[in-house]
C-alpha positions, 0 to 999 in steps of 0.5 A: 910414622915415617912417610918420606914423600920426597924419597918416595916420589924419586922412585917413580920415573914417570913423575919426572915428566912433570904431570900431577897425577890424580888418575890413581883409581884408573891405574897408578904410576910404576916405581923403579923396583917394580920396573926392575923386577919385571926386567930382571924376570925377563932377563933370566931363563924362563919357561913353563914351570918345572924343576928340571932346568933353570928356566923351569925353576925360575918360573916356578919360583916367581909364581910361588913368591907372587902367591905368598906376596898377595897372601900377605897383602890380602890376609889370605892363604897362598893356595887361595890366590888365583891369577888372571888377565884382569879383575873383569876376566876373573869375575866373568870366569867365576860367574860362569863357574858359580852359575853352574850351581844355580837353578831357576828361581835362585836369586843373585844380588848386585848393587847400583854402587858397583863398577859394571865388572861386578854387575854385568857378569852376574846379570848375564850369568843369572840370565843363563841359569834362569836366576833372578837378579835383585838390585841393592840401591844406594842413597845418591844424596849421601853416597851410602850403601847400608846393610839395610839396603842389602837386607831389603833384597835378600831372601832364602833363595839368594845364592850370591851377593856381589858388592864393592868394597869401595866405589871407584866413582865416589869412594864410598866404602860400604860395611863389607863385614856386616854385609858378608854376615847378612849374606852368610846368614841367608846361605849366600856367598859374597863376591867382593870387588876390592879393586879400588879398596886395596889401593888405600886400605890393608885387606883382611879377607877373614875380617871382611868375611868375603868368600871371593875378593878380587883386585888389580895390582896396577891400581896399587903400583904394580903391573896389569893383571888381576888377582882373586883371593878365596879360601882354598877349600871353597875353590875346591868345590868349584869346577871351572871350564878348562882344557883337558890336559891342564891341571885340576889342582887348586888354584891352578885349575882357574888359571887359563894358559901360561901365567905372565911370569914377569908381571907376577915378579913385578907384583911381588915387588909392588907388595914389597914396595908398599910394605916399605912406605913407612920407612921405619916399619919392622917385622914380617911383611904382613906387619910392615904392610899394616904399619905402611897402610896406617902411614899411607892413610894418614898421608892421604887423609891430610891431602884430602883435608887440603882438597876438601878445604880448597874445593869448599872455597870454589863456587860452582863445584858440586862434590858427589863423594859424601859417604862418611867412610870413603877413599880419597876419591872425589867426583865433581860436577860444576854447578848448573852446567851440563855434566859434559862440562867435566870433559872440558875441565879435564882438557883444561887441566891436562893442558896445565899438566894436571891429570884428573880424568872425566867420565863414569869409569864403568860405574855406569849404574852409579853415575845414572843413580847420581843423576849424571847419566852416562857422562859422569863427572871429573874424578880426583883420585889420590895415590901414594905419590901425590903431594901438597904441590900436586894439590895446589896445582889442581886447585889453582887449575880448577879455580882458573877453569871456573873463571872462564 
């Protein structure tokens, strides 16, 4: 594997400001090729899609290429790629479309590990349809959400299981393929929040068994919008609310208004940038992505080992990220101090050029289940551009903070 961290970091203009960024789970910094692709899209003629003028052709080409890039990244079909303003907006839209098929007495499963964007839309849609919400719990001592936890709340009336592929708060990666299989055997669909997962692991929609998979390009070096992947034939069965004159074709029937062409161009560039993380990778884009994510995971694992070792030497640090399979994302609190102290730690580090944010990060149910209330803790999340010097600055800053 060839993972040149120095060359990679040189592609991120924001890093020249000197901050060590550990806020990847909230959004990554943007590499120059993505910035350039966005600017180039805006610099050429653009209009509504069509084939009659250069602007129409440019817009159509951008959308087609972006769908293919996301299909390559997610192991999906291009006509199963839906674009939206955000993962939250897409989930709300699909919760309303799916709820049209529910009846009183039907059941929907959500988990306490999830970001609220994969909980509240389903809770609210269930209430409107007269359906019952069943909660799958996780073990706060280990951070694990198991197949048994989901099996315990499934029934013949289950219509949907909404579950995260990776917790944005503590990094836990539940066994999604097994959970999807349980849901399928119960006659239910699976809606997977892959927003945090996609930044760290190559997605294979078929292997995961997810009926719907949602992610956000700005979590993996791209611009701010949302993406949903599903089988085209499944999308054909759903009738979303839409304007009368807008197309009824899939996937466009789920896309409200004019798409952000410049952001779609940036997203294609982000996927290509990810495919080049291993500079020795060859083959198709999907093959290069597979090689690149292997290199990325090795890089992040080395940094996580450095972080785990450093944190173990600091007295008074409690790590809440304990699952066996997890992303390089750690949630910390500080001994017997109130959880609000994490805000002080965030401010202390920020003054020293280290960005490790504090909060519950919309994973409010998970934070409460961990006993941290709505305050949460200090979250450390790695991204492809982090290096050993970043880790040293973080650990040094935490050590100084604990001496106060």
